[in-house]
C-alpha positions as CSV (number, residue, x, y, z in Angstrom):
1,M,121.9,104.1,61.6
2,E,118.6,102.3,61.1
3,T,119.3,101.5,57.7
4,G,122.7,99.9,58.8
5,I,121.1,98.1,61.5
6,I,118.5,96.5,59.1
7,R,121.1,95.8,56.5
8,R,123.3,94.0,58.8
9,W,120.8,91.7,60.4
10,Q,119.4,90.8,57.0
11,R,122.8,89.0,56.7
12,F,121.6,86.7,59.2
13,T,118.2,86.0,57.3
14,N,117.9,83.3,54.6
15,I,116.4,84.6,51.3
16,A,114.8,81.3,50.7
17,H,112.5,80.8,53.9
18,G,113.0,84.4,55.2
19,N,114.0,83.1,58.6
20,S,117.5,82.6,60.5
21,L,119.5,79.4,61.3
22,I,122.0,80.8,63.7
23,V,124.6,78.7,65.4
24,P,126.1,79.8,68.7
25,L,129.7,78.5,69.4
26,D,130.2,80.4,72.4
27,H,130.0,77.8,74.6
28,G,133.8,77.3,75.0
29,F,134.2,80.4,76.9
30,T,131.6,79.4,79.5
31,M,132.0,75.7,79.5
32,G,135.5,74.7,78.2
33,P,136.6,72.1,75.6
34,I,133.5,70.3,75.7
35,E,132.2,67.5,72.9
36,G,132.0,69.0,69.6
37,I,134.0,72.1,69.8
38,S,137.0,70.7,71.9
39,S,139.2,72.4,69.4
40,F,138.7,75.4,67.2
41,S,139.2,73.5,64.0
42,E,136.6,70.7,65.0
43,V,133.8,72.8,63.6
44,D,135.6,73.6,60.4
45,H,134.3,70.7,58.3
46,W,130.6,71.4,58.7
47,L,130.3,75.2,59.5
48,R,130.7,76.3,55.7
49,N,127.1,74.6,55.3
50,P,124.9,76.9,53.2
51,A,121.9,76.3,55.5
52,I,123.9,78.3,58.2
53,D,122.9,82.0,58.2
54,G,125.1,83.0,61.0
55,V,127.2,82.1,64.0
56,I,127.6,83.3,67.6
57,V,131.3,83.3,68.8
58,H,133.9,85.0,70.9
59,K,136.7,86.8,69.5
60,G,139.2,83.7,69.7
61,L,137.2,81.4,67.8
62,M,136.3,84.2,65.4
63,K,139.8,85.0,64.6
64,H,140.3,81.3,63.9
65,L,137.2,81.2,61.4
66,V,138.3,84.1,59.7
67,V,141.8,83.5,59.1
68,N,141.2,79.6,58.0
69,K,138.2,81.3,55.6
70,V,135.7,79.0,57.3
71,I,132.9,81.6,57.3
72,K,133.5,83.8,54.4
73,H,130.1,83.8,53.6
74,T,128.4,83.7,57.0
75,A,127.2,86.5,59.2
76,V,128.9,86.7,62.6
77,C,127.6,87.9,65.6
78,L,130.4,88.7,68.3
79,H,129.3,87.8,71.9
80,I,130.6,90.6,74.1
81,N,129.9,89.4,77.6
82,G,129.8,86.3,79.6
83,T,131.4,84.3,82.5
84,S,132.8,80.8,83.3
85,T,130.8,77.8,85.0
86,L,134.1,78.1,87.2
87,S,132.4,81.1,88.7
88,S,130.3,81.2,91.9
89,D,127.5,83.1,90.3
90,V,126.8,82.4,86.6
91,S,124.2,84.9,86.3
92,E,126.4,87.5,86.8
93,K,128.1,88.2,83.2
94,P,130.3,91.2,82.8
95,L,131.2,93.0,79.7
96,L,134.4,91.7,78.0
97,L,134.4,93.8,74.7
98,D,132.4,96.9,73.4
99,A,130.6,97.9,70.1
100,E,133.8,99.6,68.7
101,M,136.0,96.6,69.2
102,A,133.1,94.5,67.5
103,V,133.3,96.6,64.5
104,R,137.2,96.4,64.4
105,Y,136.7,92.6,64.6
106,G,134.5,92.8,61.4
107,A,131.2,91.7,63.1
108,D,128.0,92.1,61.6
109,A,126.1,92.0,64.9
110,I,127.0,91.8,68.8
111,S,125.2,89.5,71.3
112,L,124.9,89.6,75.2
113,D,123.8,87.0,77.5
114,L,121.5,88.4,80.4
115,I,120.1,86.4,83.0
116,F,117.5,88.5,85.0
117,S,116.6,88.3,88.8
118,P,114.9,90.9,90.8
119,E,118.4,91.9,92.1
120,N,120.0,92.8,88.9
121,T,117.5,93.9,86.6
122,A,118.2,97.5,86.9
123,R,121.9,96.7,86.4
124,N,121.4,94.7,83.4
125,F,119.1,97.3,81.8
126,A,121.8,100.0,82.5
127,L,124.3,97.8,80.9
128,L,122.1,97.1,77.8
129,G,121.4,100.9,77.5
130,T,125.1,101.5,77.2
131,I,125.5,99.0,74.5
132,V,122.5,99.9,72.6
133,R,123.9,103.5,72.5
134,Q,127.4,102.3,71.4
135,A,125.5,99.8,68.8
136,N,123.4,102.6,67.4
137,H,126.4,104.7,66.8
138,Y,128.0,101.9,64.5
139,G,124.8,100.5,63.0
140,L,125.3,97.3,64.6
141,P,122.1,94.7,65.4
142,I,121.8,93.7,69.1
143,L,120.9,90.0,69.9
144,V,120.1,89.3,73.5
145,M,119.8,85.7,75.1
146,L,117.3,86.4,77.5
147,N,116.8,84.1,80.6
148,L,115.3,84.3,84.2
149,K,117.4,83.2,86.9
150,E,115.9,79.9,88.3
151,G,114.4,79.9,91.8
152,T,113.8,84.0,91.6
153,Y,110.5,83.9,89.9
154,D,107.0,82.4,90.4
155,P,107.2,79.4,87.6
156,A,103.4,79.7,87.1
157,N,104.1,83.3,85.9
158,L,107.1,82.9,83.6
159,V,105.3,83.6,80.3
160,N,103.9,86.7,81.5
161,L,107.3,88.0,83.0
162,Q,109.2,86.7,79.8
163,R,106.7,88.8,77.6
164,Q,107.3,91.9,80.0
165,Y,111.1,91.4,79.6
166,I,110.8,91.3,76.0
167,R,108.6,94.2,75.7
168,S,111.4,96.1,77.6
169,L,113.9,94.9,75.1
170,C,111.9,96.1,72.6
171,E,111.7,99.7,74.0
172,L,115.4,99.9,74.5
173,G,116.1,99.0,70.8
174,V,117.3,95.6,70.9
175,T,117.0,93.9,67.3
176,T,116.6,90.2,68.5
177,V,115.8,88.1,71.4
178,K,116.9,84.8,71.9
179,L,114.6,82.7,74.1
180,K,114.9,79.2,75.9
181,R,112.8,76.8,74.2
182,P,109.2,76.3,75.7
183,E,107.9,73.1,76.8
184,S,104.9,73.0,74.5
185,T,103.5,74.6,71.5
186,E,100.9,75.9,73.3
187,L,103.3,78.1,75.5
188,M,105.4,79.1,72.4
189,H,102.1,80.7,71.0
190,N,101.2,82.3,74.5
191,L,104.8,83.8,74.6
192,L,104.9,85.2,71.2
193,R,101.3,86.4,70.7
194,G,101.3,89.9,69.3
195,I,104.7,90.7,70.7
196,C,106.7,88.9,67.8
197,Q,105.5,91.8,65.5
198,D,107.7,94.2,67.2
199,I,111.1,92.4,67.6
200,N,112.7,89.2,66.0
201,I,112.3,86.2,68.2
202,V,114.4,83.1,67.8
203,F,114.5,80.0,69.8
204,A,117.3,78.0,71.6
205,G,117.6,74.4,71.1
206,G,119.1,73.8,74.6
207,A,120.9,70.8,75.7
208,Y,121.5,68.0,73.4
209,C,118.0,66.0,72.7
210,N,116.3,63.8,70.3
211,E,116.9,65.1,66.7
212,Q,113.1,65.4,65.9
213,T,112.4,67.3,68.9
214,I,114.4,70.1,67.4
215,I,112.8,69.8,64.0
216,D,109.4,69.8,65.3
217,M,110.4,72.6,67.6
218,T,111.5,74.6,64.6
219,A,108.6,74.3,62.5
220,A,106.0,74.9,65.3
221,A,108.3,78.1,66.3
222,I,107.9,79.7,62.7
223,D,104.1,79.0,62.8
224,A,103.8,80.8,66.1
225,G,105.7,83.7,64.5
226,A,109.5,83.2,65.5
227,K,111.9,84.5,63.1
228,G,114.0,81.4,63.4
229,I,116.2,79.2,65.8
230,C,119.5,79.4,67.6
231,V,120.7,75.9,68.0
232,G,124.2,75.0,69.3
233,R,124.9,71.7,71.0
234,N,122.0,70.0,69.0
235,I,124.1,70.6,66.0
236,F,128.0,70.8,66.8
237,Q,127.1,67.4,69.2
238,H,125.1,65.6,66.3
239,P,127.0,62.4,64.5
240,R,125.9,64.0,61.2
241,P,125.6,67.8,61.5
242,E,125.2,68.4,57.7
243,E,122.3,66.1,57.8
244,L,120.6,67.7,60.6
245,L,121.2,71.3,59.2
246,R,119.6,70.0,55.8
247,K,116.4,69.0,57.9
248,L,116.3,72.3,59.8
249,K,116.4,74.4,56.9
250,S,113.6,72.7,55.6
251,A,111.4,73.1,58.9
252,L,112.3,76.8,58.9
253,F,109.6,77.0,56.2
254,G,107.1,76.3,58.8
255,S,104.9,73.0,59.1
256,T,102.1,75.1,56.8
257,A,104.6,75.6,54.1
258,K,106.0,72.3,54.3
259,L,102.3,70.7,53.9
260,Q,101.8,73.0,50.9
261,I,105.0,71.9,49.3
262,S,104.3,68.4,49.9
263,Q,100.9,68.6,48.4
264,R,102.0,70.4,45.3
265,E,104.7,67.5,44.9
266,Q,102.0,64.8,45.1
267,N,99.8,66.8,42.7
268,N,102.4,67.4,40.3
269,E,103.7,63.5,40.6
270,F,100.0,62.3,39.5
271,S,99.8,64.8,36.7
272,G,103.1,64.2,35.5
273,Q,104.2,67.7,35.6
274,P,107.4,68.9,36.9
275,V,107.7,70.2,40.3
276,L,108.7,74.0,40.0
């Protein structure tokens, strides 16, 4: 089973830079027809971009993308839980599908969005344990979108709390964890220190913001030990998604690698030698 999990997650990894550029498109179920994904077909013209390694979708959008051959060569992570902003408690996200149904839909992996609080931690772990057993049976990787419920934890201790939850997810056998973008590079390094050796960490783009912020965050995340990014609104609400995707692919090499490439280009320019 472990071989199947490894092989399937490799489909989300770009051979050029060794990291993942994943585009979550699960917002429609939660938020409705928002800008950039007001209809299924609105994503078709840019979602074929080769910079994209994987997408996260609910089964409705997945069917559209498969039938219309939009994601023939893109890995698909099927989102199996969630709720709507119409709910009185958006932190409670019940299961909508299971691992067997994900296999039948042709998914390469499954994802869950879990918002933890002191009141629901045990319940979330029990739910996740059930899904891990199912996923292991089919050799499916699991991505967990990890969030802590606002107002329920001490803000001064958030990094330590996140690290403890990440360790728990490691122990349960989760493949990848998606985290909210930290406010600073220092917090990013503190959050990932050591623990990124045991589990894949990808950072979310969050709400739509300045383009350079996402590009800088991507390079900084790779330098800190993350294995990629999971950016949705900053791509599908961007006026030129293809242009941003090209820049993000470059940033996924990390700032150190980008500097080395730049230096090689300059050296070759002065020497008259072609850049290999």
